[in-house]
N, C-alpha and C positions, 0 to 999 in steps of 0.2 A: 504494500500500500504506500502510495506517495503521501507522506504525512503533510507536506506543505500544501499540496492541492486539496487535501481533505480539510485542513484548517481554513483555507480560502473559501471552500464550499460552505463551511459552518458560518463563516463571517457573512457570506452572501445571504444565507438563510436568515440570519438575524436581522440584517438590513432590510430584507424583503418583508419580514414580519413586522418591523417597526413601521414601514410605509403602509402596509396593509392595515395595521391597527389604527393608523391615523385616518384612513379612509372609511373604515366600517363604522356603522352606527347601530347595527343589530346583532351585537355579540352576545355571548352567553351571560347576560346580566344576572341571571338567577344565581350564578356562582358568587356574586358579591354579597348576597344575602346570607351566605354561610361564613362561619368564623374562620375557616381554614381547612386543612386537609392533612391526611397521613399518606405518605408514599411508601410502598414496599417494592423493592426492585432487585432483580438478579442482574449482575453485570459481569463483563469479561475484562479483567485487568490486563492492560497492555503497556508494559514498560518500554519506553522508546529511548534510543541512543544506547551508549555503552555504559552500563552500570552493573552492580552486583546482582540485581534482580534479573535483568534481561540476559546477562551472560551466564548466570549460575543457577537459575531456578526455572522450574516448570510450574507456572501458576495455574490455579483452578478457578472456576467461576466464583464470584463473591456475592455477598448479600448486603443491601443497603436499606436502612430504615430512616425516614426523616419525617418531621412534623413541622408545618408552617402555619402561622396565624396571620391574619390581616391586621395591619395597623392603619392602612388607608385602603380604599377599594381595590387598588391594583398593587399595592406595596405589601410585601410579606417579610416576616422575620421568623426564624425558627432554629431547630437543632437537627443534626444528623449523626448517624452511627453507621459505620461500614466495617466489613471484615472479609478477608480472603485468606486462603492457605496456599502453600506452595511446597513442592518437593525439591530437594537439592539435587541438582544434576552434575554440577562441577564445583566441588567444595573449595577448590583453589581460589574461586571468586567470592565465596561467601564465608568461609570458616568451616570448622569441623563440626557440623551438626547435620541432622537428617531432614528436617522440615522446618518451615517457618509459618507463623500465623501473624497476620498484619491487621491491627485494629486502628480505627480512626474515630474520633469524636470531636465535634466542633459546632460552630454556629453559622447560620446562613442568613443572608438578606437577598431578597429577590423582587422581580417586577414581572407582571403578567401582561402579555400582548394578546389581544383577541384577534383571531384570524377569520374564523367562521363561527356559525352559531354553536357548534359543538367542538370546535378545535381552537386550542390556544397554545401559546409558547410562553413558558416561564423560564427566565434566566436568573439563576442564583449564583452568588459568589460568597466565599467564606474562608474561614481559617480555623485551625484547631490543633489538637494533639494527636500524634501518630506514634504507634509502638510496634516494633518488629520483634516478635518472640521467636528465638531460635530454640529448637527442641531436639534432644538426642537422648534416647532411653528415658531415664527418670530425671535427667538434668535439663535445665533450661536457663537461658540468659536473655536479657532484653536490651535492645537499642531503641532509643526514643528521640523525639524531636517535634518539629512543627510541620504543618501542611497548609497549603492554600489551594483553592480550586475555583474553576469557572464551569458552570453546568447548565447549558441550554437543554430544555426538555420539552418535547411536544406532548400534548395531552388530548385525547379524543374521548368525549363524554358519551358513555353508553346510557347511563341513567343520571338523574340529578345528583345522586350520591356516589356514583362509581365511574371511573374513567380508566382507560389504558394509556400507558405512557411509553415513550422511547426517547433516548437522549444520549448525549456524549458528555463526558466529564474530562476536562483537562486539569490535571492535578500535579503539584510538585511537592515532594516530601524532602525536608531538610533535617538530616540526622546528626546527632552528636557522637559520631564514631571516630575514635582516635586512630589515625593511620598515618603512613608516610605522606609528606606533602604532595608528592607526585601522584598519589593514588586517591587523593581526597575527592576528585571529581567523580570517581567510580563508586565511592562509598558514602559520601555525605549528601548527595542529592540524587533523587530518583524522580523522573518525570513520567507521568502516565497519560495515556489516551484511552479512557475506559468507555466501552459501549454497553448500554443497558436498556432493559425494558421491564415493565411491571404494572402494578395497579395503584390507583389513587382513590382513597376513600374520603369524600367530602364530609365535613363536620358541620 
């Protein structure tokens, strides 16, 4: 996949959504009467570039749970939690352990763009805490740090209380791993382009 072209496509989608939102007057206004929603989503983690995840791990699909509430009709604020696991394939890039579990918890702020009566685009951005748990037999150790992300997500409403979603998450993890200066780029930052889909429950 050409990551640069993909990101350009995402940017074009966002710009188109903004222009469409400015032109439409018959959007899903019923959604504004609700206080917010809960998202559940399965996603595929995809570490890009050269780093200890892309070079030394085989990642498995992850799970994301988020809750967003309205502070204005189209402005949202909330929290998210996500997790994925990975098997170690080349320990020289990761360290001497067998598998890894990656947790993230943080806060979101977002804005909703109405596209059609049942279709909208919500763009969220946020930051939080990330932890990489390395596991081998009965022993484990943890590397932690911070993360930031940008998450455009399309939503199609099936009922007033239920929608299906699909989106992409651009995420950067910054870890506090002590290593040689020439290796810091491989161990202290991991950038992801995650693809996911799931369900949204309106509250």
